[in-house]
N, C-alpha and C positions, 0 to 999 in steps of 0.2 A: 505492498498499499504504497502510493507518494503521500507525502506531505500534504499537498491539494486534496487531496483524497479523504487522509487523516480528517484534514480543516472542515471540507464538504460535509463528512460522514456524522462530526461533533457539531456540525451547523445545525442540521437536519435533523440530528436527536433531539436540541434542542427547541425546532418550530413543532415535532412531534409531540414532547413533555407540553409544550406550551397547548397547544389546541385539543389534546387530552385531558385538558382544565387539570393537570398535577395526578390523573390515573395512572400514570406512567413515564417513568421517570429516565432519561437522559440515558443513564445508565444501564435500564433494561434494554433499550433501542440499540445502544453500541452494545452490547453482550452476542444480541444476533443471535440469543439463543431459541426465540420463538419468531415467529411471525409475526408482522404486527398488528395485526386482528385478532391472532389469539393473546395477547399484553391487551386486549380491548383496546384498541383504535378502531372507533365506528364509523359507518361511513359516512356521517355527517363530518365527522374529525379530519377524514379523511378528503373534503370537500374542502372543508378549513387548512386542511393544508396543504392542497394546491393550492388558494389562491395566496397564502402566506410565503411559498415557492414564488408563484410568478410573480408578485409585490417585490419580495425582495431581490430577486437576481435577475428579474426583467426578461420573464422567456413566455412561453405559452405552453403549457403541460396542454399534450394532445392526448385527449380520457379514449381517442380511439384506439391508441397507443397499446405498449404489452403491462397492462395494470401488475401483472406478478410483480413487476419493479416495485411495485410498493408496499410488496411485503416482507423486506429487508431495508435495513439504512443501506448495506455497503452496494444492492443495485437501483437502490432509488441515486445514492450518489455518483452512480457510474452512470444513471440515464440522465441527472442533472447537468455532467461536464460532458456529452453530449452535447444538450441543447447550450448551453455556456460556450464551446468551440466552434459552434454553428450548425451542427451535426442532430436532425431531426428524427435518427436513427432512435 
């Protein structure tokens, strides 16, 4: 994991903790032992997370894309990194 990937994962974990209303800690997210849905990230919180990501990073998240990338912070960070690089993959 590069420093940028680690930074993105930490920032996303903090966003996830925030949109969960404190139900999920950033540390639980970063541990990656369970998918976010298993940790209790609701569909409403997921929508808020997408909004937060779009606002914070100035990207458009395509909800028709690979939503399983929203189950683990590492894959979410990789998807965000692609968006930040201008690759809509």
